[in-house]
C-alpha positions in Angstrom: -12.7 25.9 22.0 -14.8 29.8 23.7 -18.0 28.4 25.5 -20.2 30.5 28.0 -19.7 29.1 31.5 -23.4 28.3 32.0 -23.1 25.3 28.8 -20.7 23.7 30.6 -22.5 21.1 32.6 -22.7 17.3 32.2 -23.6 15.8 28.9 -26.3 13.7 27.9 -25.3 9.9 28.1 -23.6 8.5 24.8 -22.1 11.7 24.2 -18.5 11.7 22.1 -15.8 13.0 24.8 -15.0 15.5 21.9 -18.4 17.0 22.8 -18.5 16.7 26.7 -18.0 20.7 27.1 -17.5 19.8 31.0 -14.4 17.5 30.1 -12.9 19.9 27.6 -12.6 22.7 30.7 -11.7 20.2 33.3 -8.7 19.1 30.7 -7.9 22.6 29.2 -9.0 21.1 25.8 -6.8 18.7 25.4 -9.8 16.2 24.1 -10.6 18.4 21.8 -7.3 17.7 19.5 -8.4 15.2 16.6 -6.3 12.4 15.7 -5.3 14.1 12.5 -2.4 11.5 12.1 -4.8 8.8 12.1 -6.5 10.5 9.5 -3.8 11.0 7.5 -2.3 7.5 7.6 -6.2 6.1 6.7 -6.2 8.6 3.8 -2.8 7.2 3.0 -4.1 3.4 3.1 -7.4 4.3 1.7 -5.5 5.4 -1.7 -3.0 2.7 -2.0 -6.0 0.4 -1.6 -7.8 2.3 -4.4 -4.9 2.0 -6.5 -4.7 -1.8 -6.1 -8.1 -2.4 -7.2 -10.4 -1.3 -4.5 -13.1 -3.3 -2.1 -13.9 -5.7 -5.2 -9.8 -6.7 -5.7 -9.5 -6.9 -1.8 -12.1 -9.1 -1.1 -11.6 -11.8 -3.9 -7.5 -12.1 -2.6 -9.0 -11.9 1.2 -11.1 -14.8 0.0 -8.4 -16.6 -1.6 -6.2 -16.1 1.0 -8.4 -17.4 3.4 -9.7 -20.2 2.0 -6.2 -21.6 1.0 -4.9 -21.4 5.2 -8.5 -22.9 5.7 -8.4 -25.6 3.3 -4.6 -26.7 4.8 -5.5 -27.0 8.2 -8.7 -28.6 7.4 -6.9 -31.1 5.1 -4.8 -31.8 7.7 -6.1 -32.1 10.8 -3.5 -34.7 12.0 -1.4 -31.9 12.9 -3.9 -29.1 13.1 -7.3 -28.2 14.3 -9.7 -25.1 13.5 -12.8 -25.4 15.6 -14.7 -22.5 14.2 -18.0 -23.3 11.9 -17.4 -22.8 8.7 -19.8 -20.4 8.2 -18.2 -18.4 10.7 -14.7 -18.1 9.8 -13.0 -15.1 9.7 -11.4 -13.4 6.4 -8.6 -12.0 8.7 -7.6 -13.8 11.4 -7.1 -17.8 10.8 -6.8 -19.4 14.8 -6.1 -22.7 14.6 -4.2 -25.2 17.3 -1.9 -28.0 17.0 -3.0 -31.3 17.6 0.1 -31.4 20.3 -0.4 -28.5 21.6 3.0 -29.0 23.6 4.5 -28.2 20.4 2.9 -24.6 20.0 5.7 -23.0 21.3 8.2 -24.9 19.1 5.9 -24.1 16.4 5.9 -20.5 17.2 9.7 -20.0 17.6 10.6 -22.0 14.6 8.4 -19.3 12.5 9.5 -16.9 14.1 13.2 -18.1 12.5 11.4 -18.6 9.0 10.4 -14.7 9.1 6.6 -15.5 10.2 6.0 -13.2 13.0 3.1 -12.3 14.9 1.7 -15.7 15.0 1.0 -16.2 18.6 -2.7 -16.3 19.2 -4.9 -14.6 21.6 -3.9 -14.2 25.1 -7.1 -15.8 26.2 -7.8 -19.1 23.9 -4.2 -19.1 23.0 -3.0 -21.4 20.1 -2.1 -19.7 16.9 -3.7 -16.6 14.8 -2.8 -15.8 11.5 -3.8 -12.2 10.7 -4.1 -11.8 7.1 -5.4 -8.2 6.6 -5.4 -6.5 3.6 -1.4 -5.5 3.2 -0.5 -8.8 4.1 0.6 -10.3 0.2 -0.9 -13.8 -1.0 2.3 -14.8 -1.0 2.6 -15.0 2.7 0.1 -17.3 3.3 1.4 -19.3 0.8 4.7 -19.2 2.9 3.3 -20.2 6.1 1.2 -23.1 4.4 4.7 -24.5 3.4 5.9 -23.8 6.8 3.1 -25.7 8.2 3.2 -28.5 6.1 7.5 -28.5 6.5 6.6 -28.6 10.5 3.8 -30.9 10.4 6.2 -33.6 8.5 9.6 -32.9 10.9 6.9 -33.4 14.4 4.1 -35.4 12.9 
């Protein structure tokens, strides 16, 4: 960018870095490069979502996926625990623990071998976390539920 020197000063609090001219000049406009690749990927993702049926479609599918997984966990309290109040549950991330927490590593290892990956819980809360975002097909949730049922039978 081209800017007169007397305009290069501390920005008002809350000004995005992109518009902080002092930072731009100190870093030779490094912070002026917009995230075009991210924009491109977001555009492709939104176009794909629109072709699938848009927001209403994904809302219905995501609700169905989450209800299926939460229902299974709630119906199998001898093996799994979800301590999030039903009114506060996420449709995108379903955290849960095994009643026998000593089986958590075994669960995660066996799940990974079964093709169910990235289930390790948050680094602070531990346990298991199934991320069932928009691109996760309903068949993926079905596979997880089937695995959980089998695991509970074998380790119950």
